[in-house]
PAKETI-383661 format. One record per residue (C-alpha): y, z, x; residue in three letters; residue number from 0. Coordinates in nm, 4 decimals, decimal comma, always signed. Example, Ala and Ser with C-alpha at 12.3 -4.5 7.8 and 13.67 -1.06 7.14 Angstrom:
2
      north         up       east   zado   sevo
    -0,4500    +0,7800    +1,2300    Ala      0
    -0,1060    +0,7140    +1,3670    Ser      1
***
This chain:
227
      north         up       east   zado   sevo
    -1,0994    -0,6859    -2,3263    Met      0
    -1,0668    -0,6796    -1,9280    Thr      1
    -0,9122    -0,4013    -1,7254    Arg      2
    -0,6295    -0,6623    -1,5989    Val      3
    -0,5487    -0,7911    -1,9563    Leu      4
    -0,5226    -0,4212    -2,0721    Lys      5
    -0,2821    -0,3666    -1,7867    Arg      6
    -0,0868    -0,7023    -1,8605    Gln      7
    -0,0897    -0,5850    -2,1969    Gln      8
    +0,0434    -0,2393    -2,1655    Ala      9
    +0,3170    -0,3175    -1,9319    Ile     10
    +0,4477    -0,6161    -2,2060    Ala     11
    +0,4575    -0,3298    -2,4917    Leu     12
    +0,6124    -0,1215    -2,2529    Arg     13
    +0,9124    -0,3422    -2,2112    Lys     14
    +0,9143    -0,3888    -2,5660    Glu     15
    +1,0197    +0,0021    -2,5823    Gly     16
    +0,6884    +0,1142    -2,6976    Lys     17
    +0,6316    +0,4917    -2,5708    Thr     18
    +0,3346    +0,6307    -2,4169    Tyr     19
    +0,1698    +0,7584    -2,7300    Thr     20
    +0,2088    +0,4121    -2,9019    Glu     21
    +0,0556    +0,2278    -2,6315    Ile     22
    -0,2438    +0,4635    -2,5701    Arg     23
    -0,2862    +0,4183    -2,9767    Ser     24
    -0,2920    +0,0570    -2,9435    Leu     25
    -0,4890    +0,0127    -2,6248    Leu     26
    -0,7336    +0,3069    -2,6557    Lys     27
    -0,6660    +0,4044    -2,2969    Leu     28
    -0,6548    +0,7620    -2,1176    Pro     29
    -0,3158    +0,9187    -2,0250    Lys     30
    -0,3958    +0,9213    -1,6470    Ser     31
    -0,4228    +0,5381    -1,6775    Thr     32
    -0,1244    +0,4559    -1,8571    Leu     33
    +0,0543    +0,7160    -1,6005    Ser     34
    -0,0569    +0,4868    -1,3389    Asp     35
    +0,0432    +0,1600    -1,4728    Trp     36
    +0,3822    +0,2549    -1,6422    Leu     37
    +0,5178    +0,4700    -1,3687    Gly     38
    +0,7751    +0,2071    -1,2462    Lys     39
    +0,8713    +0,1228    -1,6414    Phe     40
    +1,0413    +0,4097    -1,7981    Pro     41
    +1,2175    +0,3693    -2,1056    Leu     42
    +1,5710    +0,2692    -2,0825    Thr     43
    +1,8465    +0,4950    -2,2148    Glu     44
    +1,9408    +0,2133    -2,5002    Ala     45
    +1,5308    +0,2356    -2,6147    Gln     46
    +1,5617    +0,6207    -2,6175    Leu     47
    +1,8701    +0,6568    -2,8282    Lys     48
    +1,6845    +0,4298    -3,0636    Ile     49
    +1,3937    +0,6792    -3,1047    Leu     50
    +1,6357    +0,9193    -3,1445    Asp     51
    +1,7844    +0,7724    -3,4030    Ser     52
    +1,4820    +0,7228    -3,6328    Asn     53
    +1,3530    +1,0436    -3,7480    Lys     54
    +0,9978    +0,9416    -3,7660    Lys     55
    +1,0222    +0,8344    -3,3774    Asn     56
    +1,2057    +1,1126    -3,2716    Arg     57
    +0,8953    +1,3176    -3,1319    Lys     58
    +0,7659    +1,0442    -2,9429    Leu     59
    +1,1205    +1,0023    -2,7558    Gly     60
    +1,1108    +1,3804    -2,6904    Ala     61
    +0,7807    +1,3397    -2,5421    Ile     62
    +0,9168    +1,0470    -2,3207    Glu     63
    +1,2277    +1,2691    -2,1708    Lys     64
    +0,9625    +1,5122    -2,0788    Thr     65
    +0,7734    +1,2657    -1,9041    Ile     66
    +1,1121    +1,1473    -1,7118    Ile     67
    +1,1813    +1,5070    -1,6641    Thr     68
    +0,8823    +1,5848    -1,4942    Lys     69
    +0,8876    +1,2526    -1,2923    Lys     70
    +1,2448    +1,3517    -1,1673    Lys     71
    +1,1012    +1,7143    -1,0567    Lys     72
    +0,8237    +1,5895    -0,8536    Arg     73
    +0,9922    +1,3210    -0,6990    Asn     74
    +1,2748    +1,6274    -0,5822    Leu     75
    +0,9674    +1,7960    -0,4657    Arg     76
    +0,8339    +1,5228    -0,2760    Leu     77
    +1,1887    +1,4461    -0,1165    Gln     78
    +1,2102    +1,8316    +0,0351    Glu     79
    +0,8385    +1,7999    +0,1475    Thr     80
    +0,9063    +1,4675    +0,3165    Tyr     81
    +1,2225    +1,5975    +0,4942    Phe     82
    +1,0242    +1,9636    +0,5897    Gln     83
    +0,7271    +1,7419    +0,7091    Lys     84
    +0,9734    +1,5391    +0,9337    Lys     85
    +1,1332    +1,7840    +1,0850    Lys     86
    +0,7885    +1,9663    +1,1775    Glu     87
    +0,6247    +1,6532    +1,2870    Leu     88
    +0,8760    +1,4299    +1,4265    Ile     89
    +0,9027    +1,2875    +1,7339    Pro     90
    +0,5402    +1,2526    +1,8392    Leu     91
    +0,4667    +1,2379    +2,1832    Asn     92
    +0,2663    +0,9668    +2,3815    Lys     93
    -0,0597    +1,1398    +2,3586    Lys     94
    +0,0090    +1,2274    +1,9811    Glu     95
    +0,0862    +0,8675    +1,9120    Leu     96
    -0,2476    +0,7355    +2,1072    Tyr     97
    -0,4465    +0,9615    +1,8675    Phe     98
    -0,2649    +0,8533    +1,5614    Ala     99
    -0,3535    +0,4829    +1,6257    Gly    100
    -0,7062    +0,5618    +1,7252    Leu    101
    -0,7401    +0,7405    +1,3977    Phe    102
    -0,5933    +0,4488    +1,2255    Leu    103
    -0,8124    +0,2064    +1,3650    Tyr    104
    -1,1160    +0,4285    +1,3193    Trp    105
    -1,0592    +0,4082    +0,9148    Gly    106
    -0,8846    +0,0809    +0,8818    Glu    107
    -0,9677    -0,1342    +1,2133    Gly    108
    -1,2461    -0,3843    +1,3031    Asn    109
    -1,5310    -0,1743    +1,4551    Lys    110
    -1,8002    -0,4245    +1,5443    Arg    111
    -1,9139    -0,3924    +1,9297    Leu    112
    -2,0028    -0,7558    +1,9297    Thr    113
    -1,6757    -0,9860    +2,0243    Gly    114
    -1,3836    -0,8731    +2,1595    Gly    115
    -1,1376    -0,8406    +1,8413    Gln    116
    -0,9140    -0,5797    +1,8371    Val    117
    -0,8072    -0,6244    +1,4706    Ser    118
    -0,6991    -0,4168    +1,1848    Leu    119
    -0,6145    -0,5335    +0,8175    Asn    120
    -0,3953    -0,4031    +0,5385    Asn    121
    -0,1818    -0,4671    +0,2496    Thr    122
    +0,0650    -0,1860    +0,3529    Asp    123
    +0,3566    -0,3277    +0,5702    Pro    124
    +0,4305    +0,0133    +0,6936    Ala    125
    +0,0716    +0,0571    +0,8350    Val    126
    +0,0607    -0,2706    +1,0173    Ile    127
    +0,4029    -0,1995    +1,1679    Lys    128
    +0,2697    +0,1405    +1,2768    Phe    129
    -0,0196    -0,0724    +1,4320    Tyr    130
    +0,2019    -0,2886    +1,5883    Leu    131
    +0,4166    -0,0444    +1,7472    Phe    132
    +0,1044    +0,1108    +1,8440    Trp    133
    -0,0297    -0,2225    +2,0371    Leu    134
    +0,2966    -0,2544    +2,2027    Arg    135
    +0,4153    +0,0875    +2,2970    Asn    136
    +0,1190    +0,2922    +2,3538    Ile    137
    -0,1232    +0,0315    +2,4614    Leu    138
    +0,1362    -0,2096    +2,6085    Arg    139
    +0,0084    -0,5183    +2,5123    Ile    140
    +0,2294    -0,7988    +2,5939    Pro    141
    +0,3880    -0,9312    +2,2555    Val    142
    +0,2782    -1,2548    +2,2548    Gln    143
    -0,0749    -1,1960    +2,2980    Lys    144
    -0,0643    -1,0491    +1,9357    Ile    145
    -0,1468    -1,3067    +1,6821    Lys    146
    -0,1248    -1,2593    +1,3018    Val    147
    -0,3889    -1,3396    +1,0274    Tyr    148
    -0,2968    -1,3184    +0,6590    Ile    149
    -0,5170    -1,3103    +0,3433    His    150
    -0,3744    -1,4572    +0,0254    Leu    151
    -0,4844    -1,5607    -0,3220    Tyr    152
    -0,4607    -1,9222    -0,4309    Ser    153
    -0,1528    -1,8687    -0,6721    Asp    154
    +0,0662    -1,7449    -0,3894    Met    155
    +0,3072    -1,9269    -0,2022    Asn    156
    +0,2009    -1,9317    +0,1605    Ile    157
    +0,5163    -2,0508    +0,3244    Asn    158
    +0,6974    -1,7753    +0,1411    Lys    159
    +0,4530    -1,4925    +0,2509    Glu    160
    +0,4220    -1,6143    +0,6124    Arg    161
    +0,7832    -1,5918    +0,6363    Thr    162
    +0,7841    -1,2495    +0,4544    Tyr    163
    +0,5592    -1,0925    +0,7255    Trp    164
    +0,7225    -1,2661    +1,0371    Ser    165
    +1,0795    -1,0820    +0,9166    Lys    166
    +0,8896    -0,7793    +0,8490    Glu    167
    +0,7221    -0,7628    +1,1947    Leu    168
    +0,9661    -0,9625    +1,3933    Lys    169
    +0,7209    -1,2186    +1,5336    Leu    170
    +0,7381    -1,5720    +1,5291    Pro    171
    +0,5703    -1,8031    +1,2807    Leu    172
    +0,4064    -1,9380    +1,6117    Glu    173
    +0,2097    -1,6562    +1,6430    Gln    174
    +0,0454    -1,6986    +1,3131    Phe    175
    -0,2945    -1,7885    +1,2601    Met    176
    -0,3927    -2,0537    +0,9758    Asn    177
    -0,4133    -1,8213    +0,6658    Pro    178
    -0,7391    -1,7323    +0,4630    Tyr    179
    -0,6752    -1,8554    +0,0846    Ile    180
    -0,9068    -1,6598    -0,1766    Lys    181
    -1,0122    -1,8946    -0,4448    Lys    182
    -0,9397    -1,5954    -0,6945    Ser    183
    -0,5569    -1,5813    -0,8522    Lys    184
    -0,3610    -1,2592    -0,7639    Arg    185
    -0,2850    -1,2431    -1,1595    Glu    186
    -0,6379    -1,1706    -1,1932    Glu    187
    -0,6710    -0,8693    -1,0105    Ile    188
    -0,5569    -0,5279    -1,1711    Asp    189
    -0,4472    -0,3323    -0,8337    Gln    190
    -0,1971    -0,5812    -0,6651    Lys    191
    -0,1210    -0,3584    -0,3758    Gly    192
    +0,2512    -0,4437    -0,1887    Tyr    193
    +0,2263    -0,7841    -0,3491    Gly    194
    +0,2290    -0,9794    -0,0103    His    195
    -0,1575    -1,0414    +0,0537    Gly    196
    -0,3151    -0,8457    +0,3199    Thr    197
    -0,1944    -0,8866    +0,6968    Cys    198
    -0,3928    -0,8419    +1,0100    Gly    199
    -0,2827    -0,8564    +1,3758    Leu    200
    -0,5368    -0,9467    +1,6557    Val    201
    -0,5762    -0,9216    +2,0059    Val    202
    -0,8579    -1,0640    +2,1780    Asn    203
    -0,9580    -0,8061    +2,4556    Asn    204
    -1,3144    -0,6934    +2,4888    Thr    205
    -1,2329    -0,4002    +2,7493    Val    206
    -0,9660    -0,2886    +2,5206    Leu    207
    -1,2073    -0,2968    +2,2134    Lys    208
    -1,4909    -0,0907    +2,3681    Glu    209
    -1,2174    +0,1507    +2,4964    Glu    210
    -1,0481    +0,2069    +2,1487    Ile    211
    -1,4669    +0,2278    +1,9980    Leu    212
    -1,5663    +0,4589    +2,2557    Met    213
    -1,2539    +0,6847    +2,2351    Gly    214
    -1,3218    +0,6913    +1,8548    Ile    215
    -1,7057    +0,7585    +1,9241    Lys    216
    -1,6276    +1,0504    +2,1499    Ala    217
    -1,3867    +1,2160    +1,9255    Ile    218
    -1,6771    +1,1836    +1,6637    Ala    219
    -1,9620    +1,3004    +1,8310    Asp    220
    -1,7736    +1,5810    +1,9839    His    221
    -1,6409    +1,7312    +1,6334    Tyr    222
    -1,9521    +1,6414    +1,4623    Ala    223
    -2,1161    +1,8731    +1,6804    Gly    224
    -1,9064    +2,1462    +1,5548    Lys    225
    -2,0087    +2,1544    +1,2031    Leu    226
***
């Protein structure tokens, strides 16, 4: 059984009201895997009541309630940490934003020296929005010079996804290049990301590309020598 099929079966069993313990037993999966797959599918109050009403399954219901309690505590801790870090870090000044964009490009951008395309692809809309902000507000690229390129799977609706990214980025469809359509289907992959394919922003500017890459190299060379 493939990992994708097991994931689909785990979710289906969860929606039927099966507990983590029952699904682990049926599919022979580690707890960490199920926690990752089923985090967005907690049992409903009605399903928990059914477990409580059955003496045999009462222990399983108690385990599920413990999982829910731990998740609530974790979410509260994350929320507190978020506001703490927001207070500490925001706002960034222009130089800090420039560095943030450089490091993002270092990790995710097109770093080939040949060709003048400044481009970065990601499935996360927040990453692409920050990159767009960086291009427009820090590098001062005119918005009309920024092109959008999306990668989709063969079973995805092209017009729907183009419209989605257009609204998210507030960029007109006229600035979208022809999408790349993978032969495989989205339903065949295990990790589906954010569900709208991969989006890339492209700027054709050789001088800018060289400045970005040499800036990254200068930082890398300097701090690599500090080891």
